[in-house]
C-alpha positions as CSV (number, residue, x, y, z in Angstrom):
1,M,-154.3,147.5,12.4
2,S,-153.0,146.2,15.7
3,T,-154.7,145.7,19.1
4,C,-153.1,146.6,22.4
5,Y,-154.3,145.0,25.6
6,A,-153.1,147.5,28.3
7,A,-153.3,146.6,32.0
8,S,-153.2,149.0,34.9
9,R,-153.5,148.2,38.5
10,A,-156.9,149.8,38.1
11,G,-158.2,147.7,35.2
12,V,-157.7,146.6,31.6
13,L,-158.1,148.8,28.4
14,V,-158.2,147.3,24.9
15,V,-157.1,149.7,22.2
16,D,-157.5,149.1,18.5
17,I,-154.9,151.2,16.7
18,G,-155.6,152.3,13.1
19,A,-154.0,154.9,10.8
20,T,-152.4,158.0,12.1
21,E,-154.2,161.3,12.4
22,A,-153.4,164.4,10.3
23,N,-151.1,165.7,13.1
24,G,-149.1,162.5,13.1
25,D,-150.5,161.0,16.3
26,A,-151.6,157.4,16.3
27,A,-155.4,157.1,16.3
28,G,-157.1,154.5,18.4
29,V,-160.5,153.2,19.6
30,A,-160.6,152.0,23.3
31,A,-162.9,149.5,24.9
32,G,-163.2,149.4,28.7
33,P,-161.8,149.7,31.2
34,A,-162.7,146.3,32.5
35,L,-162.0,144.3,35.7
36,T,-162.0,147.6,37.6
37,D,-163.2,146.0,40.8
38,H,-160.0,143.9,41.0
39,D,-156.3,144.3,41.8
40,V,-154.8,143.7,38.4
41,E,-151.3,142.1,38.3
42,C,-150.5,140.8,34.8
43,L,-151.7,140.3,31.2
44,D,-150.8,138.5,28.0
45,A,-152.3,137.9,24.5
46,A,-151.0,136.2,21.4
47,S,-151.1,137.3,17.7
48,D,-152.2,133.7,16.7
49,A,-155.4,134.2,18.8
50,P,-155.9,138.0,19.0
51,E,-159.4,137.8,20.4
52,R,-158.2,135.9,23.4
53,A,-156.3,137.4,26.3
54,F,-155.6,136.6,29.9
55,C,-155.4,138.9,32.9
56,G,-154.3,137.9,36.4
57,T,-155.5,139.6,39.5
58,F,-154.2,139.5,43.1
59,D,-157.6,139.1,44.6
60,A,-159.8,137.2,42.1
61,G,-157.6,134.7,40.1
62,L,-157.2,134.6,36.4
63,H,-159.6,136.0,33.9
64,R,-160.0,135.4,30.1
65,T,-161.6,137.2,27.2
66,V,-162.4,135.4,24.0
67,D,-164.1,138.4,22.3
68,G,-161.3,141.0,22.3
69,G,-162.0,142.4,25.7
70,E,-165.8,142.9,25.4
71,S,-166.4,140.4,28.2
72,W,-164.2,138.6,30.8
73,E,-164.7,135.4,32.8
74,R,-162.7,133.8,35.5
75,V,-161.0,130.6,34.6
76,G,-159.1,128.0,36.5
77,S,-160.6,128.7,39.9
78,E,-159.6,125.1,40.6
79,P,-156.7,124.7,41.0
80,L,-155.5,128.3,40.5
81,P,-155.3,130.4,43.7
82,E,-156.7,133.9,44.0
83,S,-153.3,135.6,43.5
84,V,-152.1,135.2,39.9
85,T,-149.0,137.3,39.5
86,S,-147.9,136.4,36.0
87,V,-149.4,134.9,32.8
88,T,-147.6,133.9,29.6
89,I,-148.9,132.4,26.3
90,A,-146.5,130.1,24.6
91,P,-145.1,131.7,21.4
92,R,-145.6,128.7,19.2
93,D,-149.0,127.5,20.5
94,P,-151.6,129.9,21.8
95,D,-153.5,127.1,23.5
96,V,-150.6,126.6,25.9
97,V,-150.7,129.2,28.7
98,Y,-148.6,129.5,31.9
99,A,-149.8,131.2,35.1
100,G,-147.5,132.1,38.0
101,T,-148.9,132.7,41.4
102,E,-148.4,133.7,45.0
103,P,-147.3,131.6,46.9
104,S,-144.8,130.7,44.2
105,A,-146.1,128.0,41.8
106,V,-146.5,127.6,38.0
107,Y,-149.6,126.2,36.4
108,R,-150.1,125.2,32.7
109,S,-153.1,124.9,30.5
110,T,-153.0,123.2,27.1
111,D,-156.5,124.0,26.0
112,G,-156.6,127.8,26.0
113,G,-157.3,128.2,29.7
114,D,-160.2,125.7,30.2
115,T,-158.2,123.4,32.5
116,W,-155.0,123.7,34.4
117,E,-152.3,121.6,36.1
118,E,-149.6,122.5,38.5
119,L,-146.0,122.0,37.4
120,S,-144.9,120.7,40.8
121,G,-141.6,120.8,42.5
122,L,-140.7,124.5,42.1
123,T,-140.3,125.2,45.8
124,D,-138.3,122.0,46.4
125,L,-135.2,123.7,45.2
126,P,-132.4,124.3,47.8
127,S,-132.6,128.0,47.5
128,A,-136.4,128.2,48.1
129,P,-136.1,129.0,51.9
130,E,-134.2,132.2,50.9
131,W,-136.9,133.5,48.6
132,S,-138.8,136.5,50.0
133,F,-140.8,139.4,48.7
134,P,-139.7,142.4,50.9
135,P,-143.1,144.1,51.3
136,R,-144.6,140.7,52.4
137,P,-141.5,139.0,53.7
138,D,-143.2,135.7,54.6
139,T,-144.1,134.9,51.0
140,H,-142.9,135.3,47.4
141,H,-144.4,134.9,44.0
142,V,-143.7,134.1,40.3
143,R,-143.3,137.5,38.6
144,W,-142.5,136.3,35.1
145,V,-142.6,133.1,32.9
146,E,-140.7,133.3,29.6
147,V,-140.9,130.4,27.1
148,D,-137.9,129.8,24.8
149,P,-139.2,130.4,21.3
150,S,-137.0,127.7,19.9
151,D,-137.8,125.0,22.6
152,S,-141.2,124.9,24.1
153,D,-140.0,122.7,27.0
154,H,-137.5,125.3,28.1
155,L,-139.0,127.8,30.5
156,Y,-137.5,130.7,32.5
157,V,-139.3,131.4,35.8
158,A,-138.6,134.5,37.8
159,V,-139.4,134.4,41.5
160,E,-139.8,137.7,43.2
161,A,-137.6,137.8,45.0
162,G,-134.8,135.3,45.1
163,A,-134.3,133.3,41.9
164,L,-134.4,133.0,38.2
165,I,-134.8,129.3,37.6
166,Q,-135.2,127.1,34.5
167,T,-136.7,123.8,33.3
168,H,-135.7,122.1,30.1
169,D,-138.4,119.4,30.2
170,G,-141.6,121.4,30.5
171,G,-141.6,121.5,34.2
172,D,-141.0,117.9,35.1
173,T,-137.8,119.0,36.8
174,W,-136.4,122.3,37.9
175,E,-132.8,123.6,37.8
176,E,-131.4,125.5,40.8
177,R,-130.7,129.2,40.2
178,S,-127.4,129.9,38.5
179,P,-124.9,131.9,40.6
180,T,-124.7,134.4,37.6
181,T,-128.4,135.3,37.5
182,R,-130.1,138.3,39.0
183,R,-132.1,137.6,42.1
184,D,-135.0,140.0,41.5
185,T,-136.0,139.6,37.8
186,H,-139.2,141.5,36.9
187,S,-139.5,140.8,33.1
188,M,-137.8,139.1,30.2
189,A,-137.6,139.3,26.4
190,I,-136.4,137.0,23.7
191,H,-136.4,137.7,20.0
192,P,-137.5,134.6,18.0
193,D,-134.7,135.2,15.5
194,A,-132.1,135.1,18.3
195,P,-133.5,132.6,20.8
196,D,-130.2,132.2,22.7
197,R,-130.1,135.9,23.5
198,V,-132.1,136.5,26.6
199,R,-132.7,139.9,28.2
200,A,-133.8,140.4,31.8
201,A,-134.9,143.5,33.7
202,A,-134.4,143.1,37.4
203,G,-134.6,145.1,40.6
204,D,-130.9,144.4,41.1
205,G,-130.0,145.5,37.5
206,Y,-130.1,144.5,33.9
207,A,-128.8,141.1,32.7
208,E,-128.4,139.2,29.5
209,S,-127.4,135.8,28.3
210,D,-125.9,134.8,24.9
211,D,-126.2,131.1,25.5
212,A,-129.8,130.5,26.4
213,G,-129.5,131.2,30.1
214,R,-126.4,129.1,31.0
215,N,-124.3,132.2,31.7
216,W,-125.2,135.8,32.4
217,T,-123.5,139.2,32.0
218,F,-124.5,142.6,33.4
219,P,-123.8,145.3,30.8
220,Q,-124.5,148.6,32.6
221,E,-122.5,151.2,30.7
222,G,-124.7,154.3,30.3
223,L,-127.4,152.8,32.6
224,K,-127.6,155.4,35.4
225,H,-130.7,153.8,37.0
226,R,-130.4,150.2,38.1
227,Y,-133.8,149.3,39.3
228,C,-135.1,147.8,36.1
229,W,-138.7,146.9,35.5
230,S,-139.6,146.2,31.8
231,V,-137.7,145.2,28.8
232,A,-138.7,144.8,25.1
233,V,-136.9,143.9,21.9
234,D,-137.5,145.6,18.5
235,P,-139.4,143.0,16.3
236,G,-137.2,143.9,13.4
237,D,-133.9,144.0,15.2
238,P,-132.9,141.5,18.0
239,E,-130.0,143.9,19.0
240,R,-132.3,146.9,19.7
241,V,-133.6,146.8,23.3
242,L,-135.8,149.2,25.2
243,L,-135.6,149.2,29.0
244,S,-137.5,151.1,31.8
245,A,-135.7,151.9,35.0
246,A,-135.6,154.0,38.1
247,A,-133.2,154.6,41.0
248,S,-135.2,152.4,43.5
249,A,-138.5,150.5,43.9
250,R,-140.1,153.6,45.5
251,R,-139.0,155.8,42.7
252,A,-140.5,153.3,40.2
253,H,-143.8,152.5,41.9
254,T,-144.8,155.3,44.4
255,P,-146.6,158.2,42.8
256,E,-145.5,160.9,45.2
257,R,-141.8,159.8,44.8
258,A,-141.8,158.6,41.3
259,A,-138.9,159.3,38.9
260,S,-138.5,156.8,36.1
261,Y,-136.6,156.7,32.8
262,L,-136.5,155.0,29.4
263,Y,-133.3,153.6,28.0
264,R,-132.3,152.1,24.6
265,Q,-129.4,149.9,23.6
266,D,-128.3,149.0,20.0
267,G,-125.8,146.3,19.5
268,S,-124.1,143.8,21.8
269,T,-123.3,145.5,25.1
270,S,-121.8,142.2,26.4
271,G,-119.2,142.7,23.7
272,G,-118.5,146.1,25.0
273,D,-119.3,148.0,21.8
274,A,-122.6,149.6,22.7
275,A,-123.8,151.6,25.7
276,W,-127.3,152.4,27.0
277,E,-128.8,155.7,25.7
278,R,-131.3,157.5,27.9
279,L,-134.4,158.6,25.9
280,D,-135.4,161.9,27.6
281,D,-136.9,163.6,24.6
282,A,-138.4,160.7,22.6
283,G,-142.0,161.5,23.4
284,V,-142.7,159.3,26.3
285,P,-143.1,161.1,29.7
286,T,-140.1,160.4,31.9
287,G,-138.4,161.9,34.9
288,E,-139.8,163.3,38.1
289,G,-143.4,162.4,38.8
290,V,-143.6,159.6,36.3
291,L,-144.2,155.9,37.2
292,R,-142.1,153.3,35.4
293,P,-143.3,152.4,31.9
294,T,-144.3,148.9,30.8
295,L,-142.9,148.0,27.4
296,S,-143.8,145.7,24.5
297,G,-142.7,145.1,21.0
298,G,-145.2,145.6,18.3
299,T,-146.2,143.6,15.2
300,E,-143.7,145.1,12.6
301,A,-140.1,146.1,12.4
302,G,-139.3,149.2,14.5
303,E,-142.6,149.2,16.3
304,L,-142.4,149.4,20.1
305,F,-145.0,150.5,22.7
306,A,-144.7,152.1,26.2
307,L,-147.5,152.2,28.6
308,T,-147.5,154.6,31.5
309,D,-150.2,156.0,33.9
310,R,-150.3,159.0,31.4
311,G,-151.2,157.0,28.3
312,L,-150.1,154.6,25.6
313,Y,-147.2,155.6,23.3
314,R,-146.0,154.1,20.1
315,T,-142.9,154.3,18.0
316,G,-142.4,153.0,14.5
317,D,-138.7,153.9,14.2
318,G,-137.2,151.8,17.0
319,G,-137.5,154.5,19.7
320,D,-136.3,157.7,18.0
321,A,-139.7,159.3,18.3
322,F,-142.8,158.1,20.2
323,E,-146.3,159.4,19.6
324,R,-149.2,159.2,22.0
325,V,-152.0,157.0,20.9
326,E,-155.0,159.3,21.0
327,V,-157.7,157.6,23.0
328,E,-159.7,158.8,26.0
329,W,-157.5,157.8,29.0
330,P,-159.3,156.7,32.1
331,E,-158.8,159.1,35.0
332,S,-158.6,156.0,37.3
333,F,-155.4,155.0,35.5
334,R,-153.6,158.1,36.6
335,E,-151.0,157.6,39.4
336,R,-151.6,153.8,39.2
337,T,-148.8,151.5,38.1
338,T,-149.2,149.7,34.8
339,R,-149.2,145.9,35.0
340,G,-149.0,144.5,31.5
341,L,-149.0,145.3,27.8
342,A,-149.6,142.9,24.9
343,V,-149.7,144.0,21.2
344,V,-151.3,141.6,18.7
């Protein structure tokens, strides 16, 4: 049985998934929603500590559960600011947690969220004056932190919007953005068996690196929608990638104008031998009226999850066919963007 922590702008739902029902649908038991009084921004959990998860909010800082979502408490109120826009648990040590904020800054905890320190110097980079989040042009924030699974001191930090930057010494020093990176990265994914292969979903298109972020390519064949939001890799196959995309930010995030799509890629697109395949009939709602999905790998080969405002969907065959996880879906989650998904 696996547990899904599912975050919507309207709150957090924790779904324990058991065996499938007689009709083939995945059966689940949901707890929550929680944190419904806050503007939820991000979420993460780790399989090494499945009862503990973190949820960042835009108006009330970072919250932690240590009992599988039954209760939540705010942590790090000093020094973390109110607007926590990303949270990431290190893949090799669940006690190491990173939080990104607005204004852009990165904080680290080494004791499971009890205490925090800022990794200073992020906004000292020469490109920082060019960073700007269009809806609030006088500010910007850290949308994503990705930890290299083979090197815990190597972090990728995506600033929305303006830069994908890196550190190779745990945040003591920061490297200026590479000229080959996207400027509006929303999410990233790295398979532990292929740590040099980095995937990035960005508002200005998809990108990938085969050399741990030194150089980037932009394989777009078959990808008809270039505003990319979420990316996930099959736990059993580092070459199988799932991507959510739309034609623009409004088409991705605005309910009355929404039209979002799900894509899959098998093999090395950078080598030119594989194209993106649009999954229109795989079981996840897509197209007109659907807000962009948030994606996550599962706990076994072929298992991937897609979270939309319509529900939670699971595939066990790498994306050929998804089934809806049959839990009572909160009406408050409808027409609200999903903000995070972690499967442990």
